[in-house]
N, C-alpha and C positions, 0 to 999 in steps of 0.2 A: 504494500500500500504506500502511495506517495505521501510525503510530508507536505503540509500546507505551510506557506510562509506567513508569518505574522509581521505585518508592517509596523503596527504600533502595539507595544505590550501594555502601555498605560494610556488611559484617556488623556488627550491633550486639551489643556485649557486655552481657548482661543484668545482670551485676554492676555495671558502670559506670553503667547506667541506674538501678539501685536506689540506688547511692551518691549520684548526682546528685539523685534524687528526695528522699532523706532530707535531704540538705543544703538543698534548697529548702524543705522543710517546716520545718527548723530555723530558717532565716532568716525564714520567715513567722510562726513561733511568737514569735521575738524582736520582730518588727514589731507583732504583735498586742498584746504586753505593753506596748510603748511607747505604742501608740495608746490602750490602755485607761487607762494612767496619765495621758496627756495630756488625755483627755476628762474624767477625774475632777477634775483640777486646774482645769478650766474649768466645773465644775458641770454637765456634760452627762452626767447619770447614766444615761439610756437608752443613750447611745453607749458609756459605760463598760461597762455590762452586756453589750452586744453584743460588744465586743472581748474582754471577759473570757470569754464563752462560746466565742468563736472560739479563744482560747488553750487552753481546756479541751479542745475538740474536737481541735485539732491535736496536743496533748500525748498524747491517747489514740490517735489515728490513727497518729502517728509512733512510738508506743511509746517515748517519751523518758523517761517516769517522772520528770519534773522535779517538784520540790515546787511546789505552788500558790502563786504570789506574792501572791494575793489573800486568803489565809487570815486574815491579821491584820485585814483590813477587816471580815471576817465576825465575828470574835471581838469587835472593838470595837463593832460594831453590836449584838451580843447584849448586851454590857455596858450599852449606852445604852438598852436597853428593847425591842430587837427580839425577836421570837419565832422560835424554831426550830420548823418544822412537821415 
């Protein structure tokens, strides 16, 4: 007789899963911000843009509503002659 596979041995609490997922998103959000700043200090502008975009995406998906930490850079670039489209 074939054995049956048990996917879950214990019942999973949906609230605990949601809390754990939100916490993981928050940690990834913090990590994306660190990586963006680290790449900017190394003049790796493409990588900075990548991690800044990841930060924006995680902030929206996780509904954290944190203020954008890169806003000052955009304002500075505008003052230096950049154009807003």
